[in-house]
C-alpha atoms as a printed R data frame, in Angstrom:
   type eleno elety resid chain resno       x      y      z
1  ATOM     1    CA   MET     A     1  60.300 27.736 40.551
2  ATOM     2    CA   CYS     A     2  61.746 25.575 43.277
3  ATOM     3    CA   LYS     A     3  64.652 23.344 42.375
4  ATOM     4    CA   ASN     A     4  63.130 20.366 44.185
5  ATOM     5    CA   VAL     A     5  59.964 20.335 42.059
6  ATOM     6    CA   SER     A     6  59.983 17.726 39.322
7  ATOM     7    CA   THR     A     7  58.846 18.444 35.794
8  ATOM     8    CA   SER     A     8  55.698 16.345 36.124
9  ATOM     9    CA   SER     A     9  54.771 18.154 39.361
10 ATOM    10    CA   TYR     A    10  55.311 21.492 37.675
11 ATOM    11    CA   LYS     A    11  53.063 20.478 34.773
12 ATOM    12    CA   TYR     A    12  50.410 19.360 37.256
13 ATOM    13    CA   ILE     A    13  50.578 22.675 39.112
14 ATOM    14    CA   VAL     A    14  50.319 24.618 35.849
15 ATOM    15    CA   ARG     A    15  47.326 22.497 34.776
16 ATOM    16    CA   VAL     A    16  45.576 23.075 38.109
17 ATOM    17    CA   CYS     A    17  46.229 26.796 37.833
18 ATOM    18    CA   HIS     A    18  44.722 26.887 34.342
19 ATOM    19    CA   LEU     A    19  41.699 24.922 35.511
20 ATOM    20    CA   LYS     A    20  41.165 27.367 38.370
21 ATOM    21    CA   GLN     A    21  41.280 30.268 35.921
22 ATOM    22    CA   GLU     A    22  38.787 28.565 33.599
23 ATOM    23    CA   ILE     A    23  36.445 27.790 36.490
24 ATOM    24    CA   LYS     A    24  36.651 31.407 37.616
25 ATOM    25    CA   LYS     A    25  35.718 32.608 34.106
26 ATOM    26    CA   ILE     A    26  32.793 30.191 33.930
27 ATOM    27    CA   LEU     A    27  31.514 31.265 37.347
28 ATOM    28    CA   GLU     A    28  31.718 34.933 36.342
29 ATOM    29    CA   LYS     A    29  29.687 34.211 33.200
30 ATOM    30    CA   MET     A    30  27.137 32.225 35.202
31 ATOM    31    CA   GLN     A    31  26.855 35.052 37.721
32 ATOM    32    CA   LYS     A    32  26.096 37.530 34.929
33 ATOM    33    CA   LEU     A    33  23.574 35.130 33.403
34 ATOM    34    CA   VAL     A    34  21.769 34.576 36.710
35 ATOM    35    CA   PHE     A    35  21.700 38.320 37.387
36 ATOM    36    CA   SER     A    36  20.266 38.959 33.914
37 ATOM    37    CA   GLY     A    37  17.632 36.267 34.481
38 ATOM    38    CA   VAL     A    38  16.571 37.795 37.783
39 ATOM    39    CA   ILE     A    39  16.251 41.223 36.173
40 ATOM    40    CA   LEU     A    40  14.220 39.757 33.301
41 ATOM    41    CA   LEU     A    41  11.841 37.963 35.681
42 ATOM    42    CA   ALA     A    42  11.410 41.102 37.766
43 ATOM    43    CA   VAL     A    43  10.497 43.108 34.665
44 ATOM    44    CA   LEU     A    44   8.058 40.442 33.450
45 ATOM    45    CA   PHE     A    45   6.293 40.113 36.805
46 ATOM    46    CA   THR     A    46   6.112 43.880 37.260
47 ATOM    47    CA   THR     A    47   4.610 44.314 33.804
48 ATOM    48    CA   GLU     A    48   2.126 41.481 34.375
49 ATOM    49    CA   LEU     A    49   0.978 42.916 37.689
50 ATOM    50    CA   ARG     A    50   0.488 46.340 36.173
51 ATOM    51    CA   VAL     A    51  -1.732 44.865 33.434
52 ATOM    52    CA   ALA     A    52  -3.694 42.739 35.908
53 ATOM    53    CA   SER     A    53  -4.453 45.730 38.111
54 ATOM    54    CA   ALA     A    54  -5.487 48.006 35.242
55 ATOM    55    CA   GLY     A    55  -9.028 48.300 36.620
56 ATOM    56    CA   TRP     A    56 -12.521 47.636 35.396
57 ATOM    57    CA   LEU     A    57 -13.566 47.960 31.794
58 ATOM    58    CA   PRO     A    58 -16.903 49.614 31.005
59 ATOM    59    CA   ALA     A    59 -19.678 47.072 30.437
60 ATOM    60    CA   HIS     A    60 -23.461 46.905 30.155
61 ATOM    61    CA   ALA     A    61 -26.020 44.363 31.247
62 ATOM    62    CA   THR     A    62 -29.671 44.000 30.329
63 ATOM    63    CA   PHE     A    63 -32.141 42.677 32.866
64 ATOM    64    CA   TYR     A    64 -35.734 41.625 32.090
65 ATOM    65    CA   GLY     A    65 -38.647 41.547 34.427
66 ATOM    66    CA   GLY     A    66 -39.399 43.585 37.523
67 ATOM    67    CA   SER     A    67 -37.072 45.542 39.752
68 ATOM    68    CA   ASP     A    68 -35.747 42.265 41.163
69 ATOM    69    CA   ALA     A    69 -34.742 41.025 37.681
70 ATOM    70    CA   SER     A    70 -36.800 37.883 38.152
71 ATOM    71    CA   GLY     A    71 -37.409 37.709 34.406
72 ATOM    72    CA   THR     A    72 -33.714 37.235 33.772
73 ATOM    73    CA   MET     A    73 -32.476 35.083 36.629
74 ATOM    74    CA   GLY     A    74 -32.587 31.343 36.118
75 ATOM    75    CA   LYS     A    75 -34.208 31.429 32.695
76 ATOM    76    CA   THR     A    76 -31.277 31.908 30.332
77 ATOM    77    CA   CYS     A    77 -31.405 28.362 28.968
78 ATOM    78    CA   SER     A    78 -35.147 27.800 29.078
79 ATOM    79    CA   THR     A    79 -35.568 28.314 25.326
80 ATOM    80    CA   PHE     A    80 -33.338 25.341 24.411
């Protein structure tokens, strides 16, 4: 410590040093949190895309009428 530095200046310097250390710790924690969040989002979006592109499910449809399905088209609500 320099001899010309007063006690109050020394206390101020020590306080600033401690604050810098605390800020550094907080920033390191935030960096880990942001990195974890990015990884989580990547996993969620990858999983969602895989489910969305799973393909077609087997299904059946029944048509009435001739080969053009004229008995089915446009008449689904005619009985109400």
